[in-house]
N, C-alpha and C positions, 0 to 999 in steps of 0.2 A: 316190124313184127312181132312178136312176143316167137322168143325160141320154146317158147312152150303150149304152143296153140293148140286147141283142144284138149289140155289138160289142166285147164287155169282152177276149176275149182277144184282137183285134186292138187293142184300147186300151194293154194290157199289152205286147205285145210292141214296139206304137211308143214307148209312154215307157223302155224298157228299152232300146232300141237309141238314142234320139233322145238319151237323158243321156249315154251315152258320145259320141254325137257331140258336144254343146255343150258337154262337157268338155275335148274335144279341141279342138273352135273353138276356147276360152279358152284353153289356154295356146299354139295356134297362133298368136290375137294378142296374147298376151304376147310371141313371140320377133318378129312382126312388127312393133312399136314397135323392137323392137332392128336390124330388117334390112329398113328400110322398102322397099328394090330389089327385095326378094326376090318377085318374081312369080308363082312355082310356090308358093312358100306363101300368097302371098293366092287362087291360083286354088284351092289346097287348102281355105282357107276357104271361099270360095264354094260350092264343089259340098257340103260339110257341111252348111252352112244350107241350100242348095236343097232337100237331101235331107231336113230337119226339116221345113221347109215344103211339100214335097209331101205328108208324112204328115200333116201338118193337115189340107191339102184334101182327103184321103183322109177323114178324119173329120169335115171339116165344122167344122174350132174357125176360127169368122172372124177371131176378134180377134185369135188367133195367125199366121193368116195375115196380116192388117193389117200387124202390126207386120213381121215377116220378108219381107212384101217390101218395103217401106221400107230395110230394114236391109239385102236384098240388092242395091236399087237401088243404094245406096250402095257397097258393095263395086263394083258394074258401072263406076260410076265412077273410083274408085281403080283399079281392073284398067287402064282407056282411058286414064288417067293425066290424064282429066280433073279433077280432084283430086286431091290429096295428102296423106299421113298428118300426120297432126298431133297433138300431146299431145287437144287439145279435141274430133276428132273422133274417136281410140281410147275418149274417156270414155265421149262418146253412144255408139260401139257396145259399148262392155263393158257399160254401164248397160241395152241394149238385150238383150244376152244375158241379165242378169241379170232381166228381167222372164220371162222365156221362161221360164228356169229355175222362178220362181214360179207360171207357166200350166201346169209339168208337175205341178208340187205340186198345182195344184187338181183337174189333170185325174185324177190319182192318187186323189182321193176322189171322182170320181164324178160331176163338176161339170163346167159350163161355165165356162170362166175370163171375167172380165169383162174389157173393152177395157183396152189400155195406157193408163196417164195421157195425158191431154193434151200434159204437159209433154215428157215421152220423144218423142214422134210431133212436137210441133212443134221439137226439136230436129234431129231425125233429114230433118224437110225442110230447116230451115235451113244447114243443112250439104250437103245435098242442090244447095241453092240457090246456095253456093258463098259466103252468110256466113259471115263469120269470126266464131269463136264467142268470147264472154270470157276463157277458156283463153290461144288463143292470139293474143287482145290485149295481156292481161297481162305473158305470157312476152317478147313481142318490146318494151316497154317496160321502162324499167328501175325496179326498186321502189326506193320508198326506204326508207333503213336505218332500222331498229328492233331494237328487243327482241324475239329468241325469245319468243315467247309457250307457256305448258304448252300441252298437248297438248288439252286439255278446253278452252281457248278458242279458236274457229275465229276466227283474227284474220284482216283482208280484206287485211294485208300483213304478210310478215315477213322476216327475213333475208336477202337473195340465196342461193340456195345453185346447185348447178352441173347444175338440170335444167329442163323446161320448166314445172313447177309453182310458180310464184312463191310463191302462196301455202299451198303444202302442203295445201289442201284440191279439189284437184279443179277441174273448173270454175265459173265465179261462176254459178249457176242466178236468185240475185240479176236480174242484168242482163242474160240468154240468156232470161229467161222474161217478164220486168216486160209486154210486150206482149200475154202472153196471161193473165195471173193480175186477176183482177177487184180494179180499186181502187190496183192498182200494189204491192199486199202482199207482201212479202217471201216467197217459198214456202219448203216446207221442202227438203233436198237429194234430187234423185230417188229413189234409191235409199232413202230412208227410209221409203216410201209408196206403191210401185207400183200398189196394187190400191185403186182406188178405192171396191169393193162389197164385203161382208163375206163375202163366198161366194168370192172370191178370197183363197190363200195369203199372208199377209204377209209382207213383204219384210224382212231385217234392218235393226234400227234405226240401224246405223253405215254410213255412209257407202263404210264401206273393204272391208265385208262383202258384197258381189256374190256371193262364191264361194255353194258348196254352201250351203244350211245344212245342218248337222250334226244337229238335231234332229229330224229327219224321218220317216217310215215306214220301217222295215228293210221289203229285198227280201225276198218268199216264196219267189222261183224260183233258179236257177245254171243258169249254163252248163258243160255238164262233157263234155270231148272226147270223140267216140263211141269212140277207142281207148282208153279207160281204162274206158267200158261195158263193151265186146266183153270186158274182161281178165276183171272182175267177173263175166260169164257164163260164160266158160270156167273161172272156178275154181267158180265157184255145181256146174255138169255134174262135174269131176272130183270133187268133193265127194261128189257124190250118188251115183259111180259105186263110192268109200271106204265110202260109208254101205250099201249094196250088200254089198259085201264081208263087213264087220262082222257083218252080218244071217246072212249065211251062215255065217259061222266062229261065232256065239252058237249057230246053230241047232246047231252038229255039237258044239258042247261041251255043250249041253243035252243031247244025245243017247245024251252018255258019250267022245265020242272027242275024248281030250286028251292024244293024244301028242305027241311032238316038236315034228312040221313043222305039227300045228295051231298050235300054239302059239307057234310062229316067224313063221307068217302072221297069226298076230292081233297080234304087236310089231310088225311089218313095218307093218300098216294102221292101227294107232294112229300109227305115227311117220308116216306119210303123211298120217294127216288132220290130225295137230298141224300141222305144213307146210304141210297147203294151207289150213287156218284160218289162221295167220299171215297166209301172203298174200294172203286173200279180206281180212284186217281191214286192212292196207297198202293193196290196193286200193281198197277202201274208204273210207278216211282223205284218199286220193287225190283220187276227189270232189269232195271238200269242199274242196279244194285251192286255190285263185285268186289269181292273181298281185299281188304287192301294187302294181303300177302302177295299178289301177284306183280305189288309193285316193289315190294319190302325185300323180295328174295333177288333185286339187282343190285342192293349193297354190301351184303358180303364177300363179294369179290372186290367189288370198288375200295372198300376199306383196308380188305386185305394186301391188292396191288400198292395202294398210295403207302403205308405203314412200309412194307418193305422197301418201297424206292426212298424214303426219310430216315430210313433207318431205324423204325419205331417198332416196339412189341405194342400191338392193337388186338383185342378180342371184341366184334363186334356184336352184342345180345337183343334177338327179335323178341318182342311180343304181340298180342291183339292182332295176330295175321289176318285173324277171320272176322275183326271188323268190318264193316261195306260200307263201302263210299257209293255216291254217282261216278260210271264210267268216265265221263267225262273230267270228273274234276281228279281221278286218279292219275290222268293222262297227263293234268295241267302241275299236279302237286311232282312229277317227278324230277321237274329243274331244279326246282327250290331245295327237292330232302338231298342231291347230287353234292348243292352246293354244301347244305349243313352236315353233312357227314363229313364231304373231306374239309372244309373247316374244323369242326373238331376233331378228325386226325392230325392235321396240320396245325393251325393253332392251338387246340384246346391242348393236346396232348405233347408232355414234356420227354425228352431223349431217357431211355433206359436209365444210364446213369444221373440223369436228373432226378427221376422218379426216385430213385433207390439213395442219393443223398438227400431226399425229403422224408427216407423214412415210408416211402409206399413199394408198392408191388412194381417190380417191372414192366410188368403187363398193364397196360392201361388197359380199361374199362368202358365202352360207348354202348348207350342203352337206346334203342330206337324202338318206342310203344304208340299202341293208337287203341284206341277205346272211346264207346261212343257214351256220350255223357248227356241225357235230355236228348234235343234235336241238332246236338250239334255231335261232330265228331275233334278228337282232340289229341293231338302228333306230338309228342315229346322227345328231344333228341338230349340226351342229360351223357355229360362224361365225367369223368374224376379225373380231371389234369391240372393246370394249374390258375384257373378261371383267370377271369376280367375282373381287371385297378378300374375302378370310375374317375379319378382323379387321374390316372394316365391314360385312359381315354379324354379325359376332355384335354388337358395338355397336348397330344396327337392330332386332337380335331383343331384347335387354335393354330397349332407348326403348321396344318396343311391350309389353314386360310378359309375351312369349311363354317367357321364359325368366330363372331367375337369374341374379345375378352368379356365386356357385361355382358352379351348373352350366355355365356360359358357360366360366369361367376352365378348366375341365377339357376342353374341347371339341378336340382337333386339327384340322388344314386340312381335311380331307375332311370331318369332321362337322361344321364349319362352315358348309360347301356344302350338307350335305345340309337346314340351315335354313332356306332359301327353300321347302320341302314346306311348312313348319310351317302350319295354317290360319293366316288373317289376318297372314301375312308380307309385306309387299311394302316395296320400295325407293322405291317415288315416295310421295314428298309429299302429291299433289294426285289426286284420282282424276277420272279423264276415261272417255273413251269405250272406251278400249281397255287400259286395267288400274288398278290401285293399289288395288283390293278387298281385296287378299291371297286369292283364292279360286280362283284358273285353276292355280297349281302344287299344291295340295291337291287338287284334282280330280283333276291327271295321274298322283299317288304312287296315288291310293286305288283309278282304274280301270286303271293296271298290275298291281299287287296282283291285283285281281279274276280279272284273268288270268293269275295264278301267274306272273307277272315281276317282275322285276327291273328299276331304273334307278340308274344312278351318272350321276356330276357329277363331268368335269375341268375346270378351269378356269386361264388364268395373265393376271393384269391384263397390260391393253393390249395381248396379241395374242387370245384368244378363248377360247371357251368347245365344249365338246364335251358332248355328253347324249348317255348310251347308255342303249338297253332291251335286255332280252334276255328272249325268251317262247318259250315252247314249242311248238313245230311246232302241236300239236292240244291242244283242255281234254277230249277226248275220253277218253284215253288220260294218265294222270299218272305219270310212275314217284317212286316212293317208296323210301326206307330203312322197313326194318318194325322196331320196336325194343322193347324189354321195361319195362315198371315194374310195379312189385308183382303181377308173375305176368301181366298184362295188355299184350296186345300194340299199338300204338298205331302209325301210319304218319307220319311226317312228309315233305316235298316234299322230294326228291333234288336241286333247284335249290337249293337253299336251304345243300346239305351240302359245305363243303370237304374235310375229311378225317374220320379215325377213329380216336382216343388211347386209351392208358389210361392213368389216375388213378392217378398215388400221393399216397399220403394228407399224405405229408411236403412234397409241391411245392404244398399251397394254402395261400395266403398271404389276410391276411384285409387290405382296403385300403377304408377307411373303413367299418368295421364289415361289409365285403361279402365275399365268399369268392371271391379269385382264382388263377388260375393262368397261368404266364408259360411262352408258346408259341412258340420263339424272335424272342425279344425284345419281345412283344408281350403286353401285357396284358392278361388276357382274365375277363371277370366268368364265374363258374361260378352254372349254375340247374341244377339238379334238376328233372328232367321229374316226379316223384311232390310235390315240391313246386308248383310250377306247378300238379300237377291237385288240390293241396290233401289229398293222400293223406300219412298217413305212411308212409317207407321202411321198408319191410321187410328190406334191407340196405345195406350201406356201397357207395354205384356206385363200379365197377372201369371203367368205360368211357365216355367223352367224345365226344359228334360236336360237331364243331367247325361252328359256324350260323355263314352269313354273310346277313344280313339287308338291305335297302335301307340303314339308318341305323346299325347296331349287326353287329361281331361278338360270340360267345360260345360259351361250351361248354355242352352240354347234357347233363348228367351221367344216363347209364341203367345197367339192370342188366345188359340184355345186347342182342346181335341177332337177330336171326331174320334177315334178309337184304335185299337190294334185290329189286322188284319194280315190273311195271305194272300198276297197276287202274285199275278203270274208279268215280269217285266215284257215289253213292249217295245223294239228300240224304235226310236224317230227315224224317220223315211227320207234319208240325204243329209241329213243333220244330226249334229252327235255335241250339244252344245255343253259346255263346261258347267261343272257341276249336276249333271243331269246325265241318272244313268238309264233313263229309258220312262216310259209310261205306261198306265192302268189305268182301267174302267172300275167304279167306283158301283154299289150295287146299286145307286139310281142312274147309272149312264153314265155319267159326267166325266171327264179325264182329270186324272191325277198323276204328276208327276213324279218321280221316285230319285230323290237325290243323291248322287254320290258325294255324301260329306267331305271325306277327306278330299277330294277333287275342289269342292267348293272353297273350303277352307287357304288352300295353297295357292290357287290362281289367282292372278293379279285383275282375268277379265270378267271372273265370277258373273257379280253381278249385273255387267250389261247385255252376257249372252242369255242367262235364263230371265230375264226381265223380257227379251224380246222372244224365248219362249213362248212364256208364259201369257204374252199378247196375242201372239198369234193362236193359243188353245181358246186364252177370253175370249176371241173374235169368231 
């Protein structure tokens, strides 16, 4: 039974509002670290935290009230000038906000959170008493020269870096909490296990990931502007009036009244209904649209914590936060963007001393932008780091056995950059808590493809890297190109279509035993749709669709075109054939398979599976 019985609705409102407030507080704390004298910013942080504490008090959540009260006292001393912001104090505050977020997760499961880790409370008390934290003491003393340790090794002293974190790991918890740890045993980092009871939601296992946990439950509610709801209501009323008009006309026609005026009125009513249904569809889609800034606001804290763990100086700049995207897509984008931001800070950005030696500023710049381009959303993650060398990526892929030498030699520079998406690929020789396992970018590509999106990479060695993600505005409606092969219609995602060409049989050439066509000095492989489906072609293909996937371009040979359409994809019940994303109905009522081209191209069983599905539909 829930410990908040009778207050479920109030609890959900509190969690929704307080989660947004806490994300805003986290971002402002990162800004405050850059502008410690900004009193207005500090006051905003204080008010946000006070609001969270007030809501927790109304729900009688004692552990959260206790933690928030101590943190609020620390904010008050900072506001009054009794204390000054230091790296150690900021680490303690951010750890406290991380514990508050974990308490939100516990409350979301209907459970009362347990008391905060005593070490966190002791750190807050020490800061309130004005005691120097270990982090600040270490920053004030020159660190002895040492060889920089790998990320996986929490070395107590590393090469000096032009930032307060001399050891690159945040505060020295061993020194800070030795007095409160039984027997003086070295405690684990605070962020690693904030909840001492099983009922509490465990915190992330890495000190740098106090940012929101992306694996938590998804929200089942959505905030909608009342103006948009009013628009839906008005359109529903207009459709009702048009329906009444059509009913009247239908009665007249059934009674034998088929004069010119009646037929003209019928045509006008149908045209009006068509316009209204289209407007209603757009209005309903807009009710699901949410600003992507709600997702972006999680990442400044993530970048800040990871940069401090790695001993780097990084500023994350956000733009285009007002860009709107379907709510379900925003939720599914979280994991890919977390990987990309972490990779930019970990792999892309050099250590401060390396940047200075290369003539760059010690503080690196990572930009996360979003904008709407036509009917797609373009998200870009750009850094001014060391960039990627195509030849080095090729060698690393061969070394790890991911591709053979012959395949590697045929790759151009852009294709070499795409190698980072291969499962198991990593440029790190040692596995750390941050990277090295070769699963991050593979997950990114897989998740983006599930959203019918594309991901591209551009990189210049020594200057930086830009990763671009193109996504449809919504997954509810998919623009497709309907084509025919062996007298059967199929739909392919329009996002992959570059252009339509005619195929001249004399222009087909064999390269390494495979048919190819040269289009504007670009050698492209030719694949027949019938061949991919495992069917015997009924005629020579005269048309081709030049398609662009995340990794390759190719020409898809088909028999004929039906046209462009916007379809609603329906999953096939109890069956998920390889190479088939789902099915839809055409205007004449026939079933059209919507193909998953990426899956169709890479699946060795695609032809047999798709053939069986098509045969079932044909029968």
